[in-house]
C-alpha positions as CSV (number, residue, x, y, z in Angstrom):
1,M,7.8,1.0,-18.0
2,Q,4.5,1.1,-17.1
3,I,3.4,1.1,-13.4
4,R,-0.2,0.7,-12.2
5,Y,-1.5,1.8,-8.9
6,V,-4.8,0.1,-8.2
7,I,-7.2,0.9,-5.7
8,P,-9.3,-2.2,-4.6
9,G,-12.8,-0.5,-4.4
10,P,-14.9,1.9,-6.3
11,M,-13.6,5.4,-5.3
12,S,-14.8,7.0,-8.2
13,D,-18.4,6.4,-7.1
14,T,-17.8,7.0,-3.4
15,V,-15.3,9.9,-3.2
16,G,-15.1,10.6,-6.5
17,N,-13.0,10.9,-9.9
18,A,-10.8,14.3,-8.8
19,E,-9.4,12.4,-5.8
20,V,-8.4,9.1,-8.1
21,A,-6.7,11.9,-10.5
22,R,-5.2,14.1,-8.0
23,R,-3.5,10.7,-6.6
24,E,-2.3,10.2,-10.3
25,D,-0.8,13.5,-10.2
26,L,1.2,13.3,-7.1
27,L,2.1,9.6,-8.2
28,R,3.2,10.8,-11.8
29,S,5.5,13.5,-9.7
30,W,7.1,11.2,-7.5
31,A,7.5,9.1,-10.7
32,A,10.8,8.6,-12.7
33,P,10.6,10.3,-15.9
34,D,10.5,7.4,-18.1
35,V,7.5,5.9,-15.8
36,E,4.2,5.6,-17.4
37,L,2.0,6.0,-14.5
38,R,-1.5,5.4,-14.1
39,V,-4.0,4.9,-11.3
40,Q,-7.4,3.0,-11.8
41,D,-9.9,2.0,-9.2
42,L,-12.0,-0.9,-9.6
43,P,-15.8,-1.1,-10.1
44,T,-16.6,-3.6,-7.0
45,G,-15.1,-4.3,-3.8
46,P,-15.3,-2.4,-0.2
47,A,-15.6,1.7,-0.3
48,S,-12.5,1.7,2.0
49,I,-10.9,-1.1,4.0
50,E,-11.0,-1.1,7.4
51,S,-11.4,-4.6,8.7
52,I,-10.3,-7.9,7.9
53,Y,-13.5,-8.7,6.5
54,E,-13.2,-5.6,3.9
55,E,-9.8,-6.7,3.1
56,Q,-10.9,-10.1,2.0
57,L,-13.8,-8.3,0.0
58,A,-11.0,-6.6,-1.6
59,V,-9.3,-9.8,-3.2
60,P,-11.5,-11.1,-6.2
61,P,-12.0,-7.8,-7.6
62,L,-8.1,-7.3,-7.8
63,V,-7.5,-11.0,-9.2
64,D,-10.2,-10.4,-11.9
65,A,-8.2,-7.2,-13.0
66,L,-4.8,-8.9,-13.3
67,P,-5.0,-10.6,-16.8
68,G,-6.0,-7.3,-18.1
69,L,-3.5,-5.8,-16.7
70,E,-0.9,-8.4,-17.8
71,A,-2.3,-8.2,-21.5
72,E,-1.7,-4.4,-21.7
73,G,1.9,-5.2,-20.9
74,V,2.0,-3.3,-17.3
75,D,5.3,-4.3,-15.8
76,A,4.2,-3.6,-11.9
77,L,0.8,-3.6,-10.0
78,I,1.2,-1.5,-6.8
79,V,-2.0,-2.5,-4.5
80,G,-3.5,0.4,-3.1
81,C,-4.3,-0.5,0.5
82,F,-1.5,-0.5,2.9
83,D,-2.7,-4.3,4.7
84,D,-1.5,-5.9,1.0
85,P,-4.7,-7.5,0.5
86,G,-4.3,-10.2,-2.2
87,V,-0.8,-9.6,-2.9
88,D,0.6,-13.3,-2.6
89,A,-2.4,-14.6,-4.6
90,L,-1.8,-12.1,-7.2
91,R,1.9,-13.2,-7.0
92,E,1.1,-16.9,-7.7
93,L,-1.1,-16.0,-10.4
94,A,1.2,-13.3,-12.4
95,R,3.2,-14.1,-15.3
96,R,4.8,-11.0,-16.2
97,T,3.5,-8.3,-14.0
98,L,5.7,-7.4,-10.7
99,V,3.1,-7.1,-7.6
100,V,4.3,-4.6,-4.7
101,G,2.5,-4.4,-1.5
102,P,3.0,-1.1,-0.1
103,G,2.5,-2.2,3.7
104,A,5.4,-4.7,3.8
105,A,7.5,-2.1,1.3
106,A,7.2,0.8,3.7
107,M,8.1,-1.7,7.1
108,H,10.9,-3.1,5.4
109,V,12.3,0.5,4.2
110,A,11.7,1.4,7.9
111,S,13.6,-1.0,8.9
112,V,16.5,0.3,6.9
113,L,16.2,3.6,8.4
114,G,16.4,2.5,12.3
115,G,16.3,0.1,14.8
116,S,12.4,0.0,15.3
117,F,9.4,1.4,13.9
118,G,5.6,2.5,14.8
119,I,2.7,2.5,12.5
120,V,0.0,5.4,12.5
121,T,-3.4,3.9,11.2
122,V,-6.7,4.2,11.6
123,P,-8.9,1.6,13.3
124,S,-9.4,-1.3,13.0
125,P,-5.4,-2.4,13.3
126,T,-5.8,-6.4,13.4
127,A,-4.6,-6.8,9.7
128,T,-1.9,-4.5,10.1
129,R,-0.7,-6.5,13.0
130,K,-0.9,-9.5,11.1
131,L,1.1,-8.3,8.3
132,V,4.1,-7.2,10.8
133,L,4.1,-11.1,11.7
134,T,4.0,-12.4,8.3
135,E,6.6,-9.7,7.2
136,R,8.7,-11.1,10.5
137,L,9.1,-7.7,11.7
138,D,7.9,-8.1,15.2
139,T,11.0,-7.6,16.9
140,R,11.6,-4.0,15.6
141,F,7.7,-3.1,15.8
142,V,6.8,-1.1,18.4
143,D,3.0,-0.7,18.2
144,V,0.0,1.0,16.2
145,G,-0.9,4.5,17.0
146,L,-4.3,4.8,16.3
147,V,-6.0,8.0,14.7
148,D,-9.8,8.1,15.4
149,I,-10.9,9.4,12.0
150,P,-12.8,7.0,9.3
151,V,-10.8,6.6,6.3
152,L,-13.1,8.8,3.7
153,G,-12.8,11.5,6.5
154,L,-9.3,12.0,6.8
155,R,-9.6,14.8,4.0
156,D,-12.4,16.3,5.1
157,D,-10.1,18.4,8.2
158,V,-6.2,18.2,6.9
159,E,-5.2,20.1,9.9
160,A,-7.3,18.1,12.4
161,T,-6.2,14.9,10.8
162,F,-2.3,16.0,11.2
163,E,-2.7,16.8,14.6
164,A,-4.3,13.5,15.6
165,M,-1.6,11.9,13.3
166,S,1.1,13.9,15.2
167,D,-0.3,12.8,18.5
168,A,-0.3,9.2,17.8
169,G,3.4,9.3,16.1
170,Q,4.7,11.1,19.2
171,A,3.3,8.7,21.8
172,L,5.3,5.9,19.7
173,V,8.5,7.8,19.4
174,A,8.0,8.2,23.3
175,R,7.6,4.5,23.6
176,G,10.8,3.8,21.4
177,A,9.9,4.1,17.8
178,E,12.8,5.2,16.0
179,V,11.0,5.2,12.5
180,I,6.9,6.1,11.8
181,V,5.2,4.2,8.8
182,L,2.1,5.6,7.6
183,G,-0.3,2.8,7.8
184,C,-2.9,4.1,5.4
185,M,-2.8,5.2,1.9
186,S,-5.1,8.0,2.6
187,M,-2.6,9.1,4.9
188,A,0.4,8.7,2.2
189,F,-1.7,11.2,0.2
190,L,-2.0,13.6,2.4
191,E,1.0,15.3,1.4
192,I,2.1,15.3,5.1
193,D,4.8,13.1,5.8
194,H,7.7,15.6,5.8
195,E,5.8,17.9,8.2
196,L,5.0,15.0,10.2
197,G,8.8,13.9,10.5
198,A,9.5,17.4,11.7
199,R,6.9,17.4,14.1
200,T,7.9,14.0,15.7
201,G,11.7,14.4,15.1
202,V,12.1,10.8,13.5
203,P,11.9,9.7,9.9
204,V,8.5,9.1,8.5
205,V,7.9,6.5,5.8
206,N,5.4,7.3,3.0
207,P,4.0,3.8,1.8
208,A,2.7,5.2,-1.7
209,K,6.4,6.7,-2.1
210,V,7.9,3.8,-1.1
211,A,6.0,1.2,-3.2
212,L,6.3,3.1,-6.3
213,G,10.2,3.4,-5.6
214,V,10.3,-0.3,-5.0
215,A,8.2,-0.9,-8.5
216,E,10.5,0.8,-10.2
217,L,13.7,-0.5,-8.6
218,L,12.8,-4.3,-9.5
219,V,11.4,-3.5,-12.7
220,R,14.7,-1.8,-13.8
221,A,16.7,-4.6,-12.3
222,G,14.5,-7.4,-14.1
223,Q,13.8,-8.9,-10.7
224,M,10.3,-11.0,-10.0
225,P,8.9,-12.9,-7.1
226,S,10.4,-16.2,-6.4
227,R,8.8,-18.9,-7.9
228,A,9.7,-21.2,-4.9
229,T,7.9,-19.1,-2.6
230,F,5.0,-17.9,-5.0
231,P,4.2,-20.9,-7.1
232,P,1.4,-21.1,-9.6
233,P,-1.7,-22.6,-8.2
234,P,-1.6,-26.5,-9.4
235,K,-5.0,-26.5,-10.5
236,L,-4.6,-23.4,-13.0
237,T,-0.8,-24.2,-14.1
238,N,-2.5,-26.2,-17.4
239,R,-5.4,-24.1,-18.1
240,A,-5.6,-21.2,-20.3
241,G,-7.7,-18.3,-19.9
242,S,-8.9,-16.4,-16.8
243,A,-6.7,-16.2,-13.9
244,R,-9.4,-17.4,-11.4
């Protein structure tokens, strides 16, 4: 089984190849033994996604990358952003590759683990709130807890980041959250979800781990998104070549 985790931007240029390799090593350690997993970033796109504007900038590079992934025989593509940019569009375009959005996967798993959930993330949370509504999970959603640290700075001082995440998570639990979801993929790769769960006293859902597990499960089960929900774009149905 081939699973590709695609970072929708040039992380190797902005943060460095070492961070891309570190994330690949972590995902491989979480994957089943028969999974061939690779992480790749894209040559264009935002350095990080912290606004709806940057989310939209990330979609064209993902669309451009899809035909090559399908030609390689990739079984599942995980979009490496919690806000799931372009996931629905990619599902319309994909012919054989399953597309998984970590945000939706993590929130639905949180709804299995408890009756309500809160999301710990970084500003701005507008796209995250929209995703909650899109997935029709607003009746289980308590609120967003914000950590006032830029995405690219989360690893600069992991201890300080953990304390800020703990404060945000505990505030959400005090307001009724029975599960905490990490609403940022850079948070997911800090490897502090179990420690945060111990601090807050509730389960903490790591979207990177959950997206990987969902991708493995659906590929093994031979499942693809419904064409009734994600039909191929009519203008492209009879056209060969690029997905765009």
